[in-house]
All heavy atoms as an XYZ file, in Angstrom:
1001
protein
N      19.591     30.537    -24.620
C      20.053     30.670    -23.250
C      21.014     29.529    -22.928
O      20.767     28.374    -23.285
C      18.839     30.652    -22.287
C      19.150     31.381    -21.017
S      17.644     32.013    -20.321
C      18.001     31.603    -18.656
N      22.071     29.815    -22.211
C      23.113     28.802    -21.906
C      22.678     27.845    -20.804
O      21.595     27.941    -20.213
N      23.559     26.920    -20.509
C      23.349     25.936    -19.462
C      23.334     26.626    -18.108
O      24.171     27.531    -17.843
C      24.525     24.916    -19.548
C      24.445     23.790    -18.573
C      23.371     22.768    -18.898
O      22.937     22.700    -20.057
O      22.981     22.047    -17.971
N      22.400     26.277    -17.269
C      22.350     26.844    -15.914
C      23.499     26.325    -15.083
O      23.886     25.190    -15.236
C      21.019     26.492    -15.223
C      19.840     27.199    -15.766
C      18.608     26.799    -15.014
C      17.379     27.518    -15.586
N      16.154     26.960    -15.061
N      24.012     27.187    -14.211
C      25.078     26.733    -13.317
C      24.517     25.761    -12.285
O      23.445     25.982    -11.751
C      25.716     27.892    -12.577
C      26.827     27.445    -11.686
C      27.556     28.612    -11.031
O      27.296     29.748    -11.291
N      28.440     28.282    -10.103
N      25.256     24.697    -12.074
C      24.839     23.727    -11.048
C      25.756     23.830     -9.855
O      26.962     23.839     -9.989
C      24.930     22.304    -11.612
C      23.733     21.842    -12.382
C      23.907     20.359    -12.711
C      22.602     19.763    -13.154
N      22.701     18.320    -13.270
N      25.137     23.936     -8.692
C      25.915     23.984     -7.451
C      26.038     22.599     -6.839
O      26.932     22.334     -6.028
C      25.222     24.925     -6.430
C      25.315     26.359     -6.886
C      24.305     26.939     -7.661
C      26.412     27.165     -6.525
C      24.388     28.266     -8.091
C      26.489     28.472     -6.947
C      25.498     29.000     -7.712
O      25.581     30.321     -8.139
N      25.134     21.718     -7.216
C      25.112     20.355     -6.687
C      24.678     19.413     -7.789
O      24.052     19.828     -8.738
C      24.083     20.255     -5.550
C      24.547     20.859     -4.252
C      23.367     21.148     -3.340
N      23.581     22.457     -2.731
C      23.210     23.620     -3.259
N      22.500     23.673     -4.313
N      23.485     24.732     -2.622
N      24.972     18.138     -7.586
C      24.510     17.109     -8.486
C      23.794     16.035     -7.662
O      24.338     15.594     -6.640
C      25.694     16.460     -9.223
O      26.386     17.503     -9.941
C      25.227     15.400    -10.217
N      22.620     15.667     -8.071
C      21.836     14.654     -7.347
C      22.075     13.321     -8.025
O      21.962     13.210     -9.263
C      20.347     15.011     -7.315
C      20.140     16.254     -6.451
C      19.512     13.852     -6.831
C      18.710     16.751     -6.394
N      22.408     12.317     -7.236
C      22.538     10.958     -7.795
C      21.653      9.996     -7.023
O      21.361     10.204     -5.831
C      23.995     10.452     -7.787
C      24.507     10.320     -6.348
C      24.899     11.321     -8.627
C      25.774      9.454     -6.241
N      21.216      8.950     -7.712
C      20.442      7.890     -7.069
C      21.429      6.855     -6.598
O      22.330      6.446     -7.356
C      19.504      7.227     -8.089
C      18.377      8.077     -8.577
C      18.454      9.458     -8.530
C      17.266      7.490     -9.149
C      17.420     10.235     -9.015
C      16.211      8.270     -9.629
C      16.297      9.640     -9.552
N      21.315      6.422     -5.377
C      22.159      5.336     -4.888
C      21.351      4.035     -4.922
O      20.301      3.941     -4.310
C      22.643      5.637     -3.459
C      23.440      4.506     -2.856
C      24.597      4.026     -3.471
C      23.016      3.905     -1.703
C      25.290      2.981     -2.922
C      23.709      2.844     -1.118
C      24.860      2.369     -1.756
O      25.552      1.340     -1.228
N      21.824      3.100     -5.685
C      21.101      1.839     -5.923
C      19.672      2.124     -6.341
O      19.410      3.111     -7.030
C      21.213      0.916     -4.690
C      22.645      0.565     -4.404
C      22.789     -0.606     -3.483
C      24.253     -1.038     -3.424
N      24.517     -1.940     -2.370
N      18.718      1.282     -5.933
C      17.333      1.480     -6.410
C      16.415      1.976     -5.306
O      15.197      2.051     -5.470
C      16.791      0.200     -7.014
C      16.450     -0.904     -6.045
C      17.663     -1.555     -5.352
O      18.782     -1.508     -5.915
O      17.512     -2.078     -4.265
N      16.976      2.399     -4.168
C      16.141      2.785     -3.011
C      15.111      3.858     -3.378
O      13.937      3.695     -3.138
C      17.003      3.273     -1.830
C      17.916      2.196     -1.310
C      19.283      2.296     -1.432
C      17.398      1.073     -0.637
C      20.163      1.324     -0.921
C      18.232      0.099     -0.138
C      19.603      0.229     -0.274
O      20.439     -0.730      0.211
N      15.592      4.978     -3.899
C      14.673      6.063     -4.233
C      13.822      5.724     -5.434
O      12.649      6.013     -5.500
C      15.434      7.372     -4.475
C      14.569      8.446     -5.031
C      13.609      9.068     -4.251
C      14.648      8.801     -6.357
C      12.759     10.018     -4.769
C      13.809      9.767     -6.900
C      12.874     10.376     -6.100
N      14.443      5.102     -6.433
C      13.759      4.803     -7.699
C      12.481      3.999     -7.484
O      11.444      4.238     -8.109
C      14.709      4.101     -8.634
C      14.404      4.357    -10.070
C      15.525      3.905    -10.992
O      16.639      3.657    -10.537
O      15.217      3.768    -12.189
N      12.531      3.021     -6.591
C      11.379      2.167     -6.274
C      10.197      3.020     -5.814
O       9.066      2.760     -6.192
C      11.726      1.160     -5.163
C      12.467     -0.047     -5.642
C      12.679     -0.972     -4.455
C      13.426     -2.220     -4.829
N      13.813     -3.002     -3.649
N      10.495      4.037     -5.004
C       9.448      4.954     -4.519
C       8.936      5.832     -5.682
O       7.768      5.978     -5.875
C      10.052      5.821     -3.416
C       9.164      7.007     -3.053
C       8.117      6.864     -2.170
C       9.423      8.259     -3.598
C       7.322      7.927     -1.841
C       8.640      9.339     -3.276
C       7.567      9.159     -2.392
N       9.883      6.388     -6.448
C       9.562      7.352     -7.494
C       8.620      6.787     -8.543
O       7.649      7.432     -8.944
C      10.865      7.832     -8.145
C      10.667      8.915     -9.159
C      10.445     10.225     -8.747
C      10.730      8.638    -10.504
C      10.268     11.243     -9.692
C      10.567      9.654    -11.457
C      10.323     10.955    -11.054
N       8.894      5.584     -9.024
C       8.075      5.006    -10.107
C       6.657      4.734     -9.702
O       5.776      4.631    -10.575
C       8.735      3.743    -10.737
C      10.069      4.091    -11.384
C       8.884      2.644     -9.711
N       6.385      4.633     -8.410
C       5.021      4.364     -7.957
C       4.181      5.634     -7.854
O       2.959      5.556     -7.612
C       5.070      3.720     -6.543
C       5.643      2.324     -6.548
C       5.599      1.784     -5.126
C       6.525      0.624     -4.936
N       6.865      0.410     -3.518
N       4.796      6.787     -7.995
C       4.074      8.069     -7.817
C       3.345      8.489     -9.074
O       3.727      8.126    -10.185
C       5.040      9.166     -7.361
C       5.822      8.820     -6.105
C       4.959      8.354     -4.980
O       3.932      8.934     -4.660
N       5.373      7.256     -4.348
N       2.281      9.297     -8.875
C       1.561      9.891    -10.014
C       2.505     10.803    -10.778
O       3.482     11.328    -10.213
C       0.374     10.738     -9.547
C      -0.503     10.124     -8.474
C      -1.776     10.950     -8.223
N      -1.641     12.369     -7.965
C      -1.387     12.901     -6.761
N      -1.202     12.120     -5.718
N      -1.312     14.201     -6.607
N       2.201     11.027    -12.038
C       3.050     11.857    -12.900
C       3.213     13.271    -12.304
O       4.311     13.828    -12.308
C       2.471     11.945    -14.339
C       3.203     12.965    -15.174
C       2.551     10.573    -14.998
N       2.141     13.852    -11.755
C       2.232     15.188    -11.167
C       3.204     15.222    -10.009
O       3.937     16.188     -9.812
C       0.845     15.672    -10.706
C       0.041     16.290    -11.791
C      -1.220     16.918    -11.227
C      -1.873     17.779    -12.315
N      -2.997     18.545    -11.838
N       3.201     14.165     -9.225
C       4.135     14.066     -8.079
C       5.559     13.918     -8.606
O       6.481     14.589     -8.141
C       3.762     12.890     -7.144
C       4.832     12.675     -6.062
C       2.393     13.114     -6.500
N       5.739     13.063     -9.585
C       7.075     12.895    -10.196
C       7.590     14.231    -10.743
O       8.762     14.589    -10.529
C       7.026     11.870    -11.338
C       6.798     10.451    -10.844
C       6.741      9.427    -11.956
O       6.659      9.794    -13.166
N       6.783      8.177    -11.624
N       6.710     14.985    -11.425
C       7.106     16.290    -11.981
C       7.542     17.238    -10.865
O       8.541     17.958    -11.006
C       5.945     16.918    -12.748
C       5.682     16.184    -14.085
O       6.528     15.375    -14.506
O       4.623     16.415    -14.671
N       6.806     17.233     -9.767
C       7.150     18.148     -8.648
C       8.469     17.714     -8.010
O       9.268     18.572     -7.622
C       6.014     18.139     -7.618
C       6.185     19.120     -6.489
C       6.085     20.586     -6.942
C       6.372     21.554     -5.829
N       5.214     22.136     -5.201
N       8.697     16.436     -7.881
C       9.948     15.939     -7.333
C      11.110     16.369     -8.223
O      12.120     16.908     -7.741
C       9.934     14.404     -7.170
C       8.990     13.995     -6.022
C      11.345     13.846     -6.898
C       8.692     12.519     -5.900
N      10.985     16.206     -9.545
C      12.036     16.613    -10.489
C      12.255     18.129    -10.412
O      13.394     18.589    -10.412
C      11.683     16.152    -11.907
C      11.757     14.615    -11.995
C      12.619     16.795    -12.946
C      11.087     14.011    -13.210
N      11.182     18.887    -10.316
C      11.281     20.332    -10.186
C      12.095     20.707     -8.928
O      12.953     21.579     -8.980
C       9.874     20.941    -10.131
C       9.848     22.427     -9.958
C       9.886     23.370    -10.963
C       9.777     23.171     -8.761
N       9.845     24.615    -10.438
C       9.782     24.544     -9.091
C       9.720     22.803     -7.393
C       9.730     25.557     -8.114
C       9.656     23.804     -6.447
C       9.653     25.176     -6.801
N      11.803     20.009     -7.843
C      12.506     20.264     -6.580
C      13.984     19.874     -6.695
O      14.854     20.598     -6.207
C      11.828     19.482     -5.408
O      10.431     19.793     -5.392
C      12.439     19.865     -4.069
N      14.265     18.774     -7.368
C      15.667     18.370     -7.594
C      16.406     19.452     -8.362
O      17.546     19.781     -8.063
C      15.741     17.048     -8.349
C      15.379     15.841     -7.560
C      15.283     14.595     -8.192
C      15.166     15.904     -6.192
C      14.955     13.434     -7.472
C      14.822     14.759     -5.466
C      14.724     13.535     -6.106
N      15.766     19.988     -9.431
C      16.405     21.040    -10.217
C      16.749     22.268     -9.344
O      17.827     22.838     -9.450
C      15.474     21.508    -11.370
C      15.355     20.457    -12.474
O      16.205     19.524    -12.535
O      14.409     20.555    -13.268
N      15.814     22.609     -8.481
C      16.017     23.722     -7.546
C      17.244     23.475     -6.677
O      18.107     24.371     -6.499
C      14.761     23.829     -6.676
C      14.444     25.145     -5.995
C      13.883     26.083     -7.047
C      13.439     24.903     -4.900
N      17.337     22.282     -6.129
C      18.449     21.913     -5.241
C      19.784     21.957     -5.993
O      20.794     22.384     -5.437
C      18.187     20.545     -4.574
C      17.059     20.688     -3.545
C      19.462     19.986     -3.930
C      16.468     19.411     -3.053
N      19.756     21.570     -7.226
C      20.992     21.560     -8.016
C      21.410     22.980     -8.422
O      22.587     23.296     -8.514
C      20.850     20.691     -9.273
C      20.834     19.239     -8.965
C      20.828     18.327    -10.190
O      20.287     18.743    -11.261
O      21.354     17.231    -10.086
N      20.441     23.866     -8.652
C      20.711     25.161     -9.280
C      20.766     26.353     -8.314
O      21.345     27.372     -8.670
C      19.665     25.430    -10.368
C      19.792     24.468    -11.524
C      18.594     24.432    -12.434
O      17.668     25.291    -12.248
O      18.540     23.565    -13.321
N      20.229     26.276     -7.110
C      20.280     27.416     -6.208
C      21.542     27.353     -5.337
O      21.869     26.320     -4.789
C      19.054     27.410     -5.273
C      17.697     27.767     -5.851
C      16.659     27.745     -4.758
C      17.718     29.132     -6.504
N      22.231     28.510     -5.182
C      23.400     28.521     -4.330
C      23.017     28.232     -2.855
O      23.725     27.519     -2.160
C      23.968     29.919     -4.462
C      23.002     30.707     -5.274
C      21.990     29.773     -5.867
N      21.900     28.767     -2.412
C      21.384     28.492     -1.055
C      19.968     27.965     -1.176
O      19.113     28.617     -1.759
C      21.409     29.771     -0.211
C      22.807     30.238      0.088
C      22.794     31.267      1.171
N      22.058     30.735      2.298
C      22.098     31.207      3.533
N      22.863     32.241      3.768
N      21.415     30.671      4.490
N      19.740     26.832     -0.557
C      18.420     26.195     -0.690
C      17.585     26.522      0.554
O      18.021     26.266      1.680
C      18.562     24.679     -0.808
C      19.538     24.332     -1.925
C      17.205     24.017     -1.058
C      20.240     23.041     -1.740
N      16.389     27.077      0.365
C      15.518     27.354      1.503
C      15.154     26.046      2.236
O      15.030     24.986      1.601
C      14.263     27.972      0.880
C      14.647     28.361     -0.502
C      15.794     27.466     -0.905
N      14.981     26.148      3.545
C      14.613     24.976      4.355
C      13.293     24.357      3.926
O      12.985     23.232      4.227
C      14.546     25.334      5.849
C      15.789     24.926      6.580
C      15.629     24.984      8.096
O      14.497     25.071      8.605
O      16.672     24.973      8.764
N      12.496     25.150      3.205
C      11.232     24.636      2.671
C      11.479     23.413      1.822
O      10.633     22.527      1.710
C      10.561     25.706      1.803
O      10.726     26.984      2.388
C       9.117     25.415      1.546
N      12.648     23.338      1.171
C      12.936     22.289      0.225
C      14.012     21.275      0.685
O      14.021     20.151      0.237
C      13.388     22.870     -1.128
C      12.346     23.747     -1.712
C      12.475     25.128     -1.743
C      11.151     23.205     -2.225
C      11.480     25.955     -2.288
C      10.180     24.011     -2.771
C      10.338     25.373     -2.787
O       9.333     26.172     -3.311
N      14.916     21.741      1.561
C      15.982     20.865      2.011
C      16.298     21.200      3.474
O      16.663     22.323      3.763
C      17.246     21.021      1.171
C      18.403     20.093      1.514
C      18.099     18.652      1.092
C      19.692     20.554      0.829
N      16.162     20.217      4.331
C      16.359     20.487      5.754
C      17.218     19.403      6.381
O      17.063     18.210      6.127
C      14.969     20.478      6.444
C      15.022     20.935      7.888
C      13.606     21.088      8.422
C      13.555     21.857      9.703
N      13.831     21.159     10.877
N      18.163     19.867      7.234
C      19.011     18.954      7.976
C      18.146     18.270      9.043
O      17.350     18.914      9.718
C      20.130     19.764      8.629
C      21.121     18.891      9.353
O      20.778     17.849      9.880
N      22.347     19.319      9.372
N      18.322     16.970      9.209
C      17.582     16.270     10.248
C      18.487     16.214     11.464
O      19.603     15.664     11.416
C      17.203     14.839      9.793
C      16.335     14.920      8.548
C      16.467     14.109     10.913
C      16.024     13.619      7.921
N      18.028     16.792     12.557
C      18.834     16.920     13.752
C      19.274     15.551     14.291
O      18.546     14.570     14.193
C      18.055     17.652     14.854
C      17.888     19.141     14.501
C      17.013     19.853     15.531
O      16.823     19.336     16.632
O      16.519     20.953     15.199
N      20.483     15.551     14.863
C      21.060     14.360     15.529
C      21.152     13.137     14.626
O      20.926     12.025     15.061
C      20.249     14.001     16.780
C      20.094     15.171     17.746
O      21.050     15.923     17.904
O      18.991     15.335     18.299
N      21.488     13.318     13.340
C      21.602     12.195     12.429
C      22.933     12.115     11.697
O      23.073     11.320     10.779
C      20.468     12.195     11.388
O      20.594     13.426     10.629
C      19.090     12.039     11.973
N      23.884     12.943     12.025
C      25.190     12.911     11.403
C      25.126     13.069      9.894
O      25.503     12.184      9.121
C      25.897     11.605     11.785
C      27.371     11.581     11.319
O      27.954     12.666     11.245
O      27.869     10.505     11.021
N      24.538     14.204      9.441
C      24.579     14.529      8.039
C      23.445     14.039      7.159
O      23.553     14.011      5.966
N      22.338     13.672      7.792
C      21.180     13.241      6.987
C      20.275     14.461      6.765
O      20.070     15.279      7.663
C      20.412     12.156      7.762
C      19.479     11.272      6.942
C      20.236     10.510      5.866
C      18.795     10.275      7.845
N      19.768     14.563      5.534
C      18.882     15.663      5.160
C      17.591     15.070      4.590
O      17.573     13.938      4.169
C      19.509     16.533      4.073
C      20.651     17.372      4.585
C      21.891     16.816      4.796
C      20.492     18.752      4.825
C      22.959     17.580      5.271
C      21.535     19.506      5.306
C      22.774     18.925      5.528
O      23.807     19.709      5.983
N      16.549     15.930      4.569
C      15.338     15.502      3.869
C      14.990     16.546      2.824
O      15.050     17.751      3.084
C      14.176     15.253      4.835
C      13.713     16.448      5.619
C      12.506     16.137      6.522
O      12.146     14.966      6.699
O      11.935     17.110      7.023
N      14.712     16.045      1.632
C      14.231     16.884      0.545
C      12.718     16.921      0.732
O      12.098     15.844      0.884
C      14.612     16.341     -0.821
C      16.135     16.358     -0.986
C      13.938     17.122     -1.951
C      16.668     15.632     -2.208
N      12.147     18.101      0.769
C      10.733     18.229      1.090
C       9.940     18.619     -0.146
O      10.210     19.621     -0.784
C      10.554     19.306      2.161
C      11.502     19.013      3.340
C      11.629     20.172      4.236
N      10.620     20.019      5.264
C      10.643     20.627      6.424
N      11.605     21.425      6.719
N       9.693     20.460      7.267
N       8.951     17.793     -0.485
C       8.157     18.004     -1.677
C       6.690     18.040     -1.249
O       6.230     17.134     -0.535
C       8.385     16.870     -2.715
C       7.515     17.075     -3.951
C       9.857     16.787     -3.099
N       5.975     19.056     -1.704
C       4.552     19.144     -1.399
C       3.780     19.425     -2.680
O       4.163     20.256     -3.491
C       4.283     20.264     -0.370
C       2.844     20.294      0.056
C       2.642     21.101      1.310
O       3.570     21.535      1.964
N       1.390     21.308      1.672
N       2.722     18.643     -2.837
C       1.837     18.852     -3.984
C       0.403     18.807     -3.436
O      -0.065     17.752     -3.013
C       2.049     17.739     -5.026
C       1.245     17.898     -6.324
C       1.719     19.130     -7.102
C       1.335     16.659     -7.167
N      -0.234     19.965     -3.390
C      -1.548     20.041     -2.778
C      -1.412     19.670     -1.316
O      -0.552     20.195     -0.619
N      -2.212     18.731     -0.858
C      -2.133     18.316      0.539
C      -1.218     17.102      0.735
O      -1.023     16.648      1.845
C      -3.534     17.997      1.076
O      -4.069     16.936      0.301
N      -0.628     16.607     -0.371
C       0.296     15.497     -0.269
C       1.703     15.992      0.017
O       2.197     16.898     -0.659
C       0.296     14.686     -1.582
C      -1.004     13.982     -1.826
O      -1.707     13.680     -0.844
O      -1.338     13.725     -3.008
N       2.327     15.370      1.022
C       3.679     15.753      1.394
C       4.566     14.532      1.287
O       4.218     13.424      1.737
C       3.687     16.303      2.861
C       2.787     17.538      2.949
C       5.110     16.616      3.293
C       2.565     18.034      4.350
N       5.724     14.745      0.688
C       6.697     13.653      0.477
C       8.037     14.066      1.051
O       8.398     15.248      1.053
C       6.842     13.336     -1.019
C       5.537     13.003     -1.664
C       4.752     13.979     -2.209
C       5.090     11.697     -1.689
C       3.518     13.662     -2.802
C       3.848     11.370     -2.261
C       3.081     12.366     -2.827
N       8.747     13.083      1.551
C      10.097     13.319      2.070
C      11.060     12.364      1.426
O      10.782     11.164      1.328
C      10.137     13.133      3.605
C       9.311     14.128      4.378
C       9.885     15.536      4.283
N       9.189     16.479      5.117
C       8.374     17.412      4.643
N       8.113     17.475      3.345
N       7.766     18.250      5.448
N      12.194     12.905      0.979
C      13.242     12.080      0.367
C      14.486     12.289      1.174
O      15.005     13.398      1.288
C      13.444     12.510     -1.106
C      12.127     12.449     -1.893
C      14.565     11.668     -1.748
C      12.086     13.324     -3.105
N      14.978     11.214      1.765
C      16.200     11.334      2.556
C      17.425     11.360      1.636
O      17.446     10.700      0.606
C      16.331     10.181      3.523
C      15.319     10.233      4.627
C      14.278      9.361      4.654
C      15.422     11.177      5.634
C      13.337      9.408      5.667
C      14.486     11.244      6.632
C      13.433     10.373      6.649
N      18.414     12.151      2.024
C      19.629     12.252      1.247
C      20.765     12.672      2.162
O      20.552     13.030      3.303
C      19.464     13.257      0.101
S      19.150     14.962      0.671
N      21.962     12.631      1.598
C      23.150     13.075      2.322
C      24.124     13.605      1.290
O      23.994     13.344      0.092
C      23.741     11.975      3.199
C      23.921     10.677      2.476
C      25.115     10.359      1.843
C      22.869      9.740      2.441
C      25.272      9.161      1.192
C      23.046      8.521      1.782
C      24.243      8.232      1.142
N      25.121     14.350      1.745
C      26.101     14.929      0.843
C      27.352     14.061      0.810
O      27.724     13.448      1.793
C      26.476     16.344      1.312
C      25.418     17.359      1.051
C      24.378     17.566      1.940
C      25.421     18.106     -0.130
C      23.382     18.501      1.695
C      24.441     19.036     -0.405
C      23.418     19.226      0.530
N      27.973     14.070     -0.355
C      29.271     13.420     -0.530
C      30.173     14.455     -1.191
O      29.828     14.994     -2.243
C      29.140     12.165     -1.394
C      30.445     11.384     -1.503
O      31.403     11.750     -0.827
O      30.475     10.410     -2.273
N      31.278     14.769     -0.587
C      32.221     15.773     -1.095
C      31.555     17.146     -1.279
O      31.896     17.872     -2.192
C      32.845     15.300     -2.423
C      33.598     14.006     -2.268
C      33.833     13.315     -3.608
O      33.388     13.754     -4.641
N      34.548     12.209     -3.568
N      30.579     17.421     -0.440
C      30.001     18.762     -0.413
C      28.998     19.131     -1.501
O      28.086     19.870     -1.274
N      29.191     18.612     -2.728
C      28.315     19.049     -3.815
C      27.552     17.906     -4.454
O      26.784     18.130     -5.394
C      29.122     19.812     -4.857
C      30.204     19.006     -5.455
N      31.470     18.992     -4.915
C      30.238     18.173     -6.491
C      32.205     18.145     -5.622
N      31.477     17.637     -6.564
N      27.777     16.699     -3.998
C      27.085     15.565     -4.556
C      25.987     15.152     -3.570
O      26.267     14.863     -2.404
C      28.078     14.389     -4.742
C      27.587     13.179     -5.503
C      27.257     13.556     -6.948
C      28.651     12.105     -5.478
N      24.739     15.189     -4.027
C      23.621     14.807     -3.140
C      23.223     13.395     -3.493
O      22.835     13.096     -4.620
C      22.405     15.762     -3.355
C      21.261     15.410     -2.436
C      22.829     17.229     -3.112
N      23.332     12.536     -2.498
C      23.028     11.103     -2.697
C      21.651     10.812     -2.137
O      21.406     11.022     -0.965
C      24.110     10.223     -2.009
C      23.830      8.761     -2.279
C      25.519     10.612     -2.474
N      20.762     10.321     -2.977
C      19.401     10.001     -2.525
C      19.333      8.647     -1.862
O      19.938      7.695     -2.356
C      18.437     10.004     -3.737
C      18.323     11.314     -4.509
C      17.308     11.166     -5.622
C      17.933     12.473     -3.598
N      18.635      8.597     -0.758
C      18.421      7.316     -0.048
C      16.971      6.920     -0.262
O      16.493      6.876     -1.380
C      18.783      7.485      1.427
N      16.244      6.698      0.801
C      14.845      6.263      0.704
C      13.889      7.488      0.732
O      14.312      8.589      0.977
C      14.515      5.291      1.826
C      14.882      5.856      3.191
O      15.887      6.555      3.340
N      14.106      5.557      4.194
N      12.623      7.211      0.473
C      11.601      8.256      0.457
C      10.287      7.698      0.955
O      10.090      6.476      0.927
C      11.430      8.809     -0.959
N       9.397      8.576      1.372
C       8.063      8.115      1.833
C       7.078      9.284      1.728
O       7.483     10.428      1.572
C       8.125      7.602      3.260
C       8.359      8.683      4.304
C       7.317      9.183      5.045
C       9.639      9.194      4.514
C       7.540     10.184      5.982
C       9.853     10.195      5.443
C       8.813     10.687      6.179
O       9.002     11.686      7.099
N       5.812      8.925      1.753
C       4.770      9.959      1.796
C       4.446     10.232      3.233
O       4.216      9.326      4.030
C       3.515      9.496      1.051
C       2.466     10.610      1.018
C       1.334     10.311      0.060
O       1.321      9.319     -0.644
N       0.365     11.208      0.051
N       4.487     11.509      3.601
C       4.300     11.902      4.978
C       2.811     11.901      5.327
O       2.012     12.492      4.629
C       4.876     13.301      5.174
C       5.074     13.652      6.597
C       5.983     14.856      6.745
C       5.975     15.161      8.238
N       6.856     16.115      8.679
N       2.465     11.238      6.437
C       1.068     11.157      6.850
C       0.856     11.737      8.236
O      -0.285     11.900      8.687
C       0.609      9.698      6.832
C       0.843      9.017      5.491
C      -0.413      8.390      4.958
C      -0.208      7.543      3.747
N      -0.507      8.151      2.498
N       1.932     12.064      8.953
C       1.811     12.632     10.303
C       2.881     13.693     10.506
O       3.789     13.840      9.684
C       1.937     11.543     11.360
O       3.278     11.011     11.327
N       2.756     14.444     11.601
C       3.706     15.504     11.917
C       5.123     14.992     12.021
O       6.058     15.559     11.537
C       3.330     16.198     13.212
C       2.450     17.392     13.094
C       2.865     18.398     12.014
O       2.231     18.494     10.981
N       3.927     19.122     12.221
N       5.243     13.910     12.758
C       6.581     13.386     13.108
C       7.107     12.451     12.042
O       6.376     11.616     11.508
C       6.498     12.656     14.463
C       7.785     12.624     15.213
C       7.523     12.452     16.694
C       8.763     12.114     17.469
N       9.936     12.891     17.167
N       8.393     12.567     11.752
C       9.031     11.655     10.803
C       9.139     10.273     11.432
O       9.675     10.173     12.555
C      10.456     12.178     10.439
O      10.312     13.488      9.902
C      11.107     11.260      9.417
N       8.633      9.246     10.771
C       8.717      7.895     11.337
C      10.172      7.493     11.619
O      11.020      7.625     10.714
C       8.114      6.997     10.289
C       7.273      7.911      9.422
C       7.963      9.243      9.500
N      10.448      7.074     12.842
C      11.794      6.675     13.257
C      12.388      5.607     12.325
O      13.545      5.655     11.969
C      11.736      6.178     14.710
C      13.060      6.137     15.396
C      12.855      5.855     16.883
C      14.133      5.660     17.638
N      15.063      6.774     17.560
N      11.539      4.694     11.884
C      11.998      3.611     11.021
C      12.550      4.145      9.692
O      13.515      3.618      9.164
C      10.864      2.612     10.785
C      11.316      1.366     10.029
C      10.149      0.470      9.681
O       9.079      0.595     10.238
N      10.387     -0.464      8.792
N      11.923      5.185      9.161
C      12.373      5.780      7.912
C      13.763      6.410      8.068
O      14.624      6.289      7.208
C      11.377      6.839      7.388
C      10.031      6.306      7.012
C      10.036      5.479      5.727
O      11.042      5.426      5.009
O       9.002      4.845      5.451
N      13.960      7.102      9.202
C      15.265      7.723      9.484
C      16.338      6.620      9.656
O      17.425      6.710      9.076
C      15.216      8.604     10.734
C      14.351      9.835     10.443
C      16.616      9.027     11.175
C      14.106     10.729     11.648
N      15.982      5.560     10.388
C      16.934      4.467     10.597
C      17.308      3.807      9.270
O      18.459      3.481      9.034
C      16.359      3.445     11.573
C      16.386      3.932     13.017
C      15.552      3.072     13.968
O      14.990      2.055     13.577
O      15.454      3.472     15.152
N      16.338      3.641      8.414
C      16.543      3.065      7.101
C      17.511      3.951      6.302
O      18.456      3.470      5.670
C      15.212      2.887      6.376
C      15.303      1.961      5.182
O      16.294      1.275      4.965
N      14.282      1.968      4.398
N      17.294      5.245      6.324
C      18.132      6.209      5.581
C      19.562      6.181      6.115
O      20.521      6.193      5.358
C      17.570      7.615      5.693
N      19.715      6.077      7.439
C      21.035      6.017      8.014
C      21.756      4.739      7.618
O      22.981      4.733      7.403
C      20.967      6.137      9.558
C      20.625      7.539     10.071
C      20.302      7.516     11.555
C      21.744      8.531      9.775
N      21.006      3.659      7.525
C      21.579      2.372      7.091
C      22.080      2.486      5.653
O      23.168      2.000      5.319
C      20.506      1.277      7.217
C      21.075     -0.103      7.510
C      20.060     -1.039      8.112
C      18.824     -1.201      7.242
N      17.778     -2.002      7.841
N      21.297      3.140      4.801
C      21.669      3.311      3.412
C      22.923      4.196      3.322
O      23.860      3.907      2.542
C      20.505      3.941      2.601
C      19.338      2.952      2.498
C      20.963      4.388      1.204
C      18.043      3.529      2.024
N      22.981      5.242      4.127
C      24.150      6.152      4.164
C      25.415      5.393      4.546
O      26.446      5.510      3.931
C      23.875      7.300      5.138
C      24.965      8.341      5.219
C      24.539      9.476      6.140
C      25.541     10.594      6.191
N      26.631     10.370      7.104
N      25.285      4.562      5.583
C      26.420      3.758      6.042
C      26.851      2.776      4.952
O      28.050      2.605      4.688
C      26.044      3.011      7.329
C      27.226      2.335      8.005
C      26.773      1.679      9.291
C      27.369      2.177     10.549
N      27.685      3.463     10.901
N      25.905      2.160      4.291
C      26.192      1.208      3.195
C      26.965      1.922      2.097
O      27.964      1.422      1.583
C      24.878      0.668      2.650
C      24.989     -0.356      1.571
C      23.625     -0.779      1.025
O      22.586     -0.630      1.709
O      23.590     -1.253     -0.131
N      26.513      3.140      1.745
C      27.169      3.933      0.711
C      28.622      4.244      1.111
O      29.533      4.101      0.332
C      26.370      5.210      0.500
C      27.011      6.199     -0.455
C      26.829      6.058     -1.842
C      27.800      7.260      0.000
C      27.397      6.974     -2.726
C      28.368      8.153     -0.875
C      28.171      7.988     -2.242
O      28.747      8.893     -3.107
N      28.801      4.711      2.353
C      30.121      5.080      2.826
C      31.074      3.852      2.865
O      32.239      3.971      2.507
C      30.028      5.712      4.207
C      29.389      7.107      4.131
C      28.933      7.673      5.471
O      28.906      6.903      6.481
O      28.559      8.844      5.507
N      30.522      2.694      3.261
C      31.354      1.471      3.314
C      31.791      1.060      1.909
O      32.917      0.595      1.712
C      30.598      0.315      3.986
C      30.489      0.538      5.471
O      31.233      1.305      6.076
N      29.528     -0.144      6.100
N      30.909      1.210      0.924
C      31.226      0.844     -0.454
C      32.286      1.777     -1.048
O      33.039      1.385     -1.903
C      29.976      0.870     -1.326
C      29.218     -0.434     -1.203
C      28.017     -0.470     -2.163
O      27.976      0.261     -3.140
O      27.116     -1.271     -1.890
N      32.294      3.030     -0.592
C      33.258      4.004     -1.131
C      34.665      3.720     -0.686
O      35.625      4.135     -1.302
C      32.849      5.413     -0.724
C      31.889      6.011     -1.688
C      31.838      7.495     -1.552
C      33.121      8.113     -2.073
N      33.163      9.539     -2.060
N      34.801      3.066      0.478
C      36.161      2.821      1.053
C      36.963      1.896      0.248
O      36.559      1.001     -0.404
C      36.039      2.278      2.475
C      35.733      3.409      3.395
C      35.978      3.023      4.833
N      35.082      3.859      5.650
C      34.197      3.328      6.481
N      34.071      2.052      6.660
N      33.404      4.139      7.162
């Protein structure tokens, strides 16, 4: 079977996401990688896996669930098909912690400033 078509490419920006990823159990890491593959390979991604965060100027959250554990990985798009990973956290309540969103926005701004 040939190479699957990719609609997007996920990249890690600095070590923000990686620091989170290496601390996770192998099963969680596997589920995160599986979700990344889905995001790269599906032409349209269900909101179950990737959701725009309202009022954030292009910030999205990748949604990963394993059993009762829920994880969120913030990301944003660059040139439409490049998904840049920012920070991540394990979700413990209904509402996304404001500090996590602010942190992700700071990372996005840092990325954009470096690109100029």
